[in-house]
C-alpha positions in Angstrom: -21.3 -51.4 23.2 -24.9 -50.8 22.7 -25.9 -52.6 25.6 -23.9 -50.2 27.8 -25.8 -47.0 26.6 -27.3 -45.1 29.4 -30.9 -46.2 29.9 -32.1 -42.6 29.2 -30.2 -42.5 25.8 -31.9 -45.9 24.8 -35.4 -44.5 25.6 -34.7 -41.3 23.7 -33.6 -43.4 20.9 -36.8 -45.4 21.1 -38.7 -42.0 20.8 -37.0 -41.2 17.5 -37.9 -44.6 16.3 -41.5 -44.4 17.3 -42.0 -40.8 15.8 -40.6 -42.1 12.6 -42.9 -44.9 12.4 -45.7 -42.8 13.3 -45.0 -40.4 10.4 -44.8 -43.3 7.8 -47.9 -44.9 9.0 -49.8 -41.7 9.0 -48.6 -41.0 5.4 -50.2 -44.3 4.3 -53.7 -43.2 5.5 -53.4 -39.5 4.7 -53.8 -40.2 1.0 -57.2 -41.5 1.5 -58.3 -37.9 2.6 -56.2 -35.9 0.2 -57.2 -38.0 -2.8 -60.4 -36.4 -3.8 -59.0 -33.0 -3.8 -55.9 -34.0 -5.7 -57.9 -35.8 -8.4 -60.2 -32.9 -8.8 -57.1 -30.5 -9.1 -54.9 -32.7 -11.4 -57.7 -34.6 -13.2 -55.7 -37.9 -13.7 -57.1 -40.8 -15.7 -58.5 -43.8 -13.9 -55.0 -45.7 -14.5 -53.2 -42.8 -13.1 -55.3 -42.8 -10.1 -54.5 -46.4 -9.6 -50.8 -45.8 -9.8 -51.0 -42.9 -7.4 -52.6 -45.2 -4.9 -50.5 -48.4 -5.6 -46.9 -47.3 -6.4 -46.1 -46.6 -2.9 -46.8 -50.0 -1.7 -45.2 -51.7 -4.7 -41.9 -49.8 -4.3 -41.8 -50.4 -0.5 -42.5 -54.0 -0.8 -39.9 -54.4 -3.4 -37.2 -52.8 -1.6 -37.6 -54.1 2.0 -35.0 -56.8 1.6 -32.4 -54.7 -0.1 -32.9 -52.1 2.6 -32.3 -54.5 5.4 -29.3 -55.9 3.8 -27.9 -52.5 3.4 -28.6 -51.8 7.2 -26.8 -55.1 8.2 -23.8 -54.1 6.1 -23.5 -50.4 6.8 -25.5 -49.8 9.8 -29.2 -49.6 10.2 -28.7 -46.0 11.7 -27.2 -44.7 8.3 -30.0 -46.4 6.3 -32.6 -45.0 8.6 -31.3 -41.3 8.2 -31.0 -41.8 4.5 -34.7 -42.9 4.5 -35.7 -39.8 6.6 -33.8 -37.6 3.9 -35.5 -39.4 1.0 -39.0 -39.4 2.7 -38.6 -35.7 3.6 -37.3 -34.6 0.1 -40.1 -36.6 -1.6 -42.6 -34.8 0.6 -41.2 -31.4 -0.3 -41.0 -32.3 -4.0 -44.8 -32.2 -3.9 -44.8 -28.4 -4.2 -43.5 -28.8 -7.8 -45.8 -31.7 -8.8 -48.3 -30.3 -11.1 -49.3 -33.5 -12.9 -50.5 -37.0 -12.2 -47.1 -38.4 -13.3 -45.2 -36.1 -11.0 -47.3 -37.2 -8.1 -46.7 -40.8 -8.9 -43.0 -40.1 -8.9 -43.3 -38.5 -5.6 -45.3 -41.5 -4.2 -42.6 -43.8 -5.5 -39.8 -41.9 -3.7 -42.0 -42.1 -0.6 -42.0 -45.8 -0.9 -38.2 -45.7 -1.2 -37.9 -43.8 1.9 -40.5 -45.9 3.7 -38.6 -49.1 2.8 -35.4 -47.8 4.4 -37.3 -46.6 7.4 -39.7 -49.3 8.4 -37.2 -52.4 8.9 -34.6 -50.2 10.3 -36.8 -49.1 13.3 -37.4 -52.8 14.2 -33.8 -53.7 13.8 -32.6 -50.7 15.9 -34.9 -51.7 18.7 -33.2 -55.2 18.7 -29.8 -53.5 18.9 -30.9 -50.8 21.5 -32.6 -53.2 24.0 -30.6 -56.5 24.4 -32.5 -57.3 27.5 -35.6 -59.1 26.4 -38.0 -57.8 28.9 -37.1 -54.1 28.1 -37.2 -54.9 24.3 -40.8 -56.3 24.8 -42.0 -53.2 26.5 -40.1 -51.0 24.0 -41.7 -52.8 21.1 -45.2 -52.6 22.9 -44.8 -48.7 22.7 -43.6 -48.9 19.2 -46.4 -51.0 18.2 -48.9 -48.6 19.7 -47.6 -45.9 17.5 -48.7 -48.0 14.4 -52.2 -47.7 15.7 -52.0 -44.1 16.6 -50.5 -43.3 13.2 -53.3 -45.2 11.4 -56.0 -43.3 13.3 -54.3 -39.8 13.2 -53.5 -39.9 9.5 -57.0 -39.2 8.4 -57.4 -36.6 11.1 -54.2 -34.7 10.2 -54.8 -35.2 6.5 -58.4 -33.9 6.8 -57.5 -30.8 8.8 -54.5 -29.9 6.3 -56.9 -30.2 3.4 -59.5 -28.4 5.0 -57.1 -25.5 6.0 -55.0 -25.4 3.0 -55.0 -27.9 0.1 -54.0 -31.3 -0.8 -50.3 -30.4 -1.0 -50.3 -29.6 2.8 -51.1 -33.3 3.6 -47.7 -34.2 2.1 -45.7 -31.1 3.4 -46.4 -32.0 7.1 -43.7 -34.7 6.8 -40.9 -32.3 5.9 -40.2 -30.8 9.4 -40.8 -34.0 11.1 -38.2 -35.9 8.9 -35.6 -33.1 9.4 -36.1 -33.4 13.3 -35.9 -37.2 13.1 -32.7 -37.2 10.9 -31.0 -34.8 13.3 -32.2 -36.8 16.5 -31.1 -40.2 15.0 -27.7 -38.8 14.3 -27.3 -37.7 17.9 -29.0 -40.4 19.7 -29.0 -43.9 17.7 -26.0 -46.3 17.6 -24.8 -47.6 14.2 -26.6 -51.0 14.6 -24.5 -53.0 12.1 -24.3 -56.6 12.0 -21.0 -57.9 13.1 -21.1 -60.6 10.4 -23.2 -59.4 7.5 -24.1 -61.7 4.7 -22.1 -61.7 1.6 -23.6 -59.3 -1.1 -25.9 -61.2 -3.4 -27.1 -59.1 -6.3 -29.0 -61.8 -8.1 -31.0 -62.7 -4.9 -31.8 -58.9 -4.3 -33.0 -58.5 -8.0 -35.3 -61.6 -7.6 -36.5 -60.2 -4.3 -37.4 -56.9 -5.9 -39.1 -58.5 -8.9 -40.9 -61.2 -7.0 -42.3 -58.9 -4.5 -43.4 -56.0 -6.8 -45.0 -58.7 -9.0 -46.8 -60.3 -6.1 -48.3 -57.0 -4.6 -49.2 -55.9 -8.3 -50.9 -59.3 -9.0 -52.9 -59.3 -5.8 -54.1 -55.7 -6.5 -54.9 -56.3 -10.2 -56.7 -59.6 -9.8 -58.8 -58.1 -7.1 -59.7 -55.1 -9.1 -60.1 -56.6 -12.6 -60.5 -60.3 -12.1 -58.6 -62.9 -14.1 -57.1 -60.7 -16.8 -53.7 -61.0 -18.6 -51.9 -58.3 -16.6 -52.7 -59.9 -13.3 -52.2 -63.4 -14.4 -48.7 -62.6 -15.9 -47.7 -60.8 -12.7 -48.7 -63.7 -10.6 -46.6 -66.0 -12.8 -43.6 -63.7 -12.5 -44.2 -63.4 -8.7 -44.3 -67.2 -8.3 -41.1 -67.9 -10.3 -39.1 -64.8 -9.0 -40.0 -65.7 -5.3 -39.4 -69.5 -5.8 -35.9 -68.9 -7.1 -35.3 -66.3 -4.3 -36.3 -68.7 -1.7 -34.2 -71.6 -3.1 -31.2 -69.4 -3.5 -31.5 -68.1 0.2 -32.0 -71.7 1.5 -28.9 -72.9 -0.5 -26.4 -70.6 1.2 -25.0 -70.7 4.5 -25.1 -66.8 4.8 -28.1 -65.7 2.7 -29.0 -62.2 2.2 -32.4 -63.0 3.8 -32.3 -65.6 6.6 -35.6 -67.5 5.8 -34.7 -70.3 8.0 -35.8 -68.1 10.8 -39.4 -69.0 9.8 -38.7 -72.6 10.9 -38.7 -71.3 14.4 -42.2 -71.7 15.5 -42.4 -68.4 17.5 -40.9 -66.4 14.7 -43.7 -68.0 12.4 -46.4 -67.3 15.0 -45.3 -63.7 15.2 -45.3 -63.3 11.4 -48.8 -64.8 11.2 -50.0 -62.5 13.8 -48.8 -59.5 11.9 -50.1 -60.6 8.6 -53.6 -61.3 10.0 -53.6 -58.0 12.1 -52.7 -56.0 9.0 -55.6 -57.7 6.9 -58.0 -56.6 9.6 -56.7 -53.0 10.1 -56.4 -52.1 6.4 -59.9 -53.4 5.5 -61.6 -51.6 8.3 -59.8 -48.3 7.6 -60.8 -48.7 3.9 -64.5 -49.5 4.1 -65.1 -48.0 7.5 -63.8 -44.5 6.4 -66.3 -44.7 3.5 -69.2 -45.8 5.6 -68.4 -42.9 8.2 -68.7 -40.3 5.5 -71.4 -41.7 3.3 -73.6 -43.3 5.9 -72.9 -41.3 9.2 -72.6 -38.1 7.3 -69.1 -37.1 8.7 -66.7 -34.9 6.8 -63.2 -36.1 6.2 -62.0 -34.5 9.6 -64.7 -35.9 11.8 -64.5 -39.3 10.0 -60.8 -39.4 11.0 -61.8 -38.6 14.7 -64.5 -41.3 14.7 -61.7 -43.7 13.9 -59.6 -42.8 17.1 -61.0 -46.0 19.1 -58.5 -48.1 17.1 -55.7 -45.9 18.6 -57.0 -46.4 22.1 -57.1 -50.2 22.0 -53.6 -50.3 20.8 -52.3 -47.7 23.4 -53.7 -49.6 26.2 -53.0 -53.2 25.2 -49.7 -53.0 23.5 -47.6 -52.0 26.6 -49.4 -54.3 28.9 -49.0 -57.3 26.7 -45.6 -58.3 27.9 -46.5 -58.3 31.5 -49.7 -60.2 30.8 -47.8 -62.8 28.9 -45.6 -63.4 31.9 -48.8 -64.5 33.8 -50.6 -66.4 31.0 -48.1 -67.2 28.4 -47.0 -65.7 25.1 -49.4 -68.0 23.0 -52.4 -66.7 24.9 -51.6 -63.2 24.6 -51.0 -63.7 20.8 -54.0 -65.7 20.2 -56.3 -63.4 22.2 -54.8 -60.5 20.4 -56.2 -62.0 17.1 -59.3 -63.3 18.6 -60.4 -59.8 20.0 -60.5 -58.2 16.4 -62.3 -61.3 15.3 -64.9 -60.7 17.8 -65.1 -57.0 16.6 -65.7 -58.2 13.1 -68.3 -60.8 14.4 -70.1 -57.8 16.1 -70.3 -56.0 12.6 -71.6 -59.2 10.9 -74.3 -59.8 13.6 -75.4 -56.1 13.8 -76.9 -56.4 10.3 -77.4 -52.6 10.0 -74.2 -51.4 11.8 -74.5 -48.3 14.1 -71.5 -46.3 15.3 -71.3 -47.7 18.7 -70.9 -51.2 17.2 -68.3 -50.0 14.8 -66.4 -48.2 17.7 -66.3 -51.5 19.5 -64.9 -53.1 16.3 -62.2 -50.4 16.3 -61.2 -50.8 19.9 -61.0 -54.7 19.2 -58.7 -53.9 16.1 -56.7 -51.8 18.4 -56.1 -54.6 20.6 -54.8 -56.5 17.6 -52.3 -53.9 16.9 -51.1 -54.4 20.5 -50.7 -58.2 19.7 -48.9 -57.2 16.5 -46.4 -55.4 18.7 -46.0 -58.3 21.1 -45.7 -60.4 18.2 -42.5 -58.3 17.2 -41.2 -59.0 20.6 -41.7 -62.7 20.2 -40.0 -62.6 16.8 -37.0 -60.7 18.1 -36.5 -62.8 21.1 -36.2 -65.8 18.8 -33.8 -64.1 16.4 -30.0 -63.7 16.8 -28.7 -60.1 17.1 -26.9 -60.5 13.7 -29.9 -61.5 12.0 -32.2 -58.8 13.2 -32.3 -57.3 9.8 -33.7 -60.4 8.2 -36.2 -60.7 11.0 -37.3 -57.2 10.5 -37.6 -57.6 6.7 -39.7 -60.7 7.1 -42.0 -59.1 9.5 -42.2 -55.8 7.5 -43.0 -57.8 4.2 -45.8 -59.6 6.2 -47.2 -56.0 7.1 -47.2 -55.0 3.3 -48.8 -58.3 2.2 -51.4 -58.1 4.9 -52.2 -54.6 4.0 -52.6 -55.6 0.4 -54.5 -58.7 1.0 -56.9 -56.7 3.3 -57.7 -54.0 0.7 -57.8 -56.5 -2.1 -59.6 -59.5 -0.6 -61.8 -58.0 2.0 -62.2 -54.7 0.3 -63.2 -56.5 -3.0 -65.6 -58.6 -1.1 -67.3 -55.6 0.4 -67.4 -54.1 -3.2 -69.1 -57.1 -4.5 -71.9 -57.1 -1.5 -72.3 -53.5 -2.4 -72.9 -54.2 -6.0 -75.3 -57.1 -5.3 -77.4 -54.9 -2.8 -78.0 -52.7 -5.7 -79.5 -54.8 -8.5 -79.9 -53.3 -11.9 -83.6 -53.9 -11.6 -83.7 -51.4 -8.6 -82.0 -48.7 -10.8 -84.2 -48.8 -13.9 -84.8 -45.1 -14.0 -81.0 -44.4 -14.5 -79.2 -44.3 -17.8 -76.8 -47.2 -18.4 -73.6 -45.3 -17.5 -75.4 -44.0 -14.3 -76.3 -47.5 -13.3 -72.7 -48.7 -13.8 -71.3 -45.7 -11.8 -73.8 -46.1 -8.9 -73.1 -49.8 -8.6 -69.3 -49.2 -8.7 -68.9 -47.4 -5.4 -70.8 -45.1 -3.1 -68.9 -42.1 -4.5 -70.1 -43.1 -7.9 -73.7 -43.1 -6.5 -73.3 -39.6 -4.8 -72.1 -38.3 -8.3 -74.9 -39.6 -10.2 -77.4 -38.5 -7.5 -76.1 -34.8 -7.9 -77.6 -34.7 -11.2 -81.1 -36.1 -10.3 -84.2 -34.4 -9.0 -84.3 -34.4 -5.3 -86.8 -37.3 -4.8 -84.8 -39.6 -7.2 -81.6 -38.5 -5.6 -82.8 -39.2 -2.2 -84.0 -42.6 -3.1 -80.8 -43.5 -4.9 -78.6 -42.4 -1.9 -80.7 -44.3 0.6 -80.3 -47.4 -1.3 -76.6 -46.9 -1.8 -76.2 -46.2 2.0 -78.1 -49.4 2.7 -75.9 -51.2 0.3 -72.7 -49.8 1.9 -74.1 -50.9 5.4 -74.6 -54.3 4.0 -71.0 -54.5 2.6 -69.7 -53.4 6.0 -71.7 -56.1 7.8 -70.8 -58.7 5.2 -67.1 -57.9 5.4 -67.4 -58.6 9.2 -68.4 -62.3 8.5 -65.2 -62.8 6.3 -63.0 -60.8 8.6 -64.2 -62.9 11.7 -63.6 -66.1 10.0 -60.0 -65.2 9.0 -59.1 -63.8 12.3 -60.7 -66.5 14.4 -58.9 -69.1 12.5 -55.8 -67.3 12.6 -56.1 -67.1 16.4 -56.4 -70.7 16.6 -53.5 -71.4 14.3 -51.2 -68.9 16.3 -52.1 -70.6 19.5 -51.1 -74.1 18.2 -48.1 -72.7 16.5 -46.6 -70.7 19.5 -44.4 -72.8 21.8 -45.9 -73.3 25.3 -42.8 -71.4 26.7 -41.4 -68.3 25.1 -39.0 -66.4 27.6 -38.7 -62.9 26.2 -35.8 -62.2 28.5 -33.5 -64.7 26.5 -31.1 -63.4 24.1 -30.6 -65.8 21.2 -27.0 -65.5 20.0 -27.0 -68.5 17.7 
C-alpha cells in the first residue's frame, strides 16, 4: 500500500515530481530567450514563428485528458516515465532540427511529453500522501517549484544561449529527463486507480478537438481579431466541448469526472489556478520585454531580474497550509489572489514603472503561485483517490487556459496600449512600413531605429520605451481588476470549513 511507504521514500518521490515540474515549467519560458537567435538562424516566416511558439500549448492542452485517463488505467508512474522519455527525446532531436518545420515538430513532441508529465505529478502526490496535512505541505513545495521554474527558465536559457547557441536551451532537458526517469522507476509507486473509468474513445477525441480548437481560437482572435480562422475554431471548440461535457455528465463512470466541479472547494481551487496563471503569464511576457527594452538588461540579467517572483512562491507556498489552519482556507486562497492584484495595482498607480515597483509586483505574483499550490491541496482534499487523475486533468487544463488567456487578453491589451501611445502622427518621418513595424512591437521599433541617423533613432527609441512603460502600467489596471474580482469570488465560493486532513473516499 502506498500509505505504508516509508516517509523518506515518499519525500524522495516528491523530489522527483518537483524536479520534473521544474524542468517542464522552465521549458515554457526558455523559448522566450532562445527565440531571437533561433529565428535569426533558421529565418522562419511569420506563420512558422507563430507555430513554433503556439504548438506546444496546443498539443499539451489537447492531450491532458487522454494522458490522465491513461494514468488512471495503466498507472500514473508509467505515464510519467513515458513522458520523461518523450520530453528528453524531443529535446535531443533539436540537434538535427535544421528548419522551422523540424523545430515545430520538436515543440509538438515536447507538448506530448508535457501533457504526460504535468497531470501525473499532481496525481502521484495524491497517491503518495494520503494524509491531508502532509499532502498540503508537499503540494506547497511542488507549487513553489512552478514559480522557481518560471523564473529560472529565462536565466538558464539566457546563459545557454550566451555560452553556446539556441540548441543548448533545449539540450539542457536531456540529462535531467534521464535522471528523472531512473529515479521515478526506483522511487515511485504505480499510482493506478482501483476502478478506472471505461475507455471512451469518442469522448477523448472530443476533448482533443475541443481543447486544441479553444486554445487556437483564443490565440488567433487575440492576434488577428475577428477573422475566419479564429471564428471557425471558436465554433468548433464550442461544439466539441459541449458534446464532451454532455457525454461525461451522461455517464456514471466518465473518462473525466466533471462533476467534481460541483464541489465548491474544487471549483474555488480551479478558479485560483486560472487567475494566478493569467497574472503570471502576462507579467512574464510584457515584463521580460520591458526589462530588456527599457531597463537595458540583456537576456541573462532580465532573467535574474525576474527572480523576486520565485522568492514570493518559495516563502508563501510551504507556509500556506499552516496559515490556513489558523485563519481558514478561504482567507488563504482569497489573499493569495488579492496579493498579486495589489501588485498589479502598484504597476497601474506608478504611471511610469520603476524596477522596485516591478519587483514588488513580482513578489506578489510569487505569493499568488503559493496560493495556486494551496489551491491544489484544497482540490485534492475534495477529491476521492480514484478520481485524482480527473482532478489533476481539470486543474492542469485551468493552468493552460489561464496561461493562454494571460498572453492573449492581457498581452493583447498591452499591445493595444503600446500602439496607441505611438500615434502615426508622431512617426511622420518614417516610411509607411517603418511606422507599422515600430507600432507593432518594441522589437520592431528597435529594428527600425537601427537604420536611422543617431538623433532620429534616439527619439524613436525614447518614444517606444515610454509607450512600453505605458503598456505595462495599463496592463496593471486590467490585471488588478481581474485578480481582485477573482479573490472576492474565491472567498465566497470556498466553504467556511475545509479540512485538509480529510481523505474523501466517495
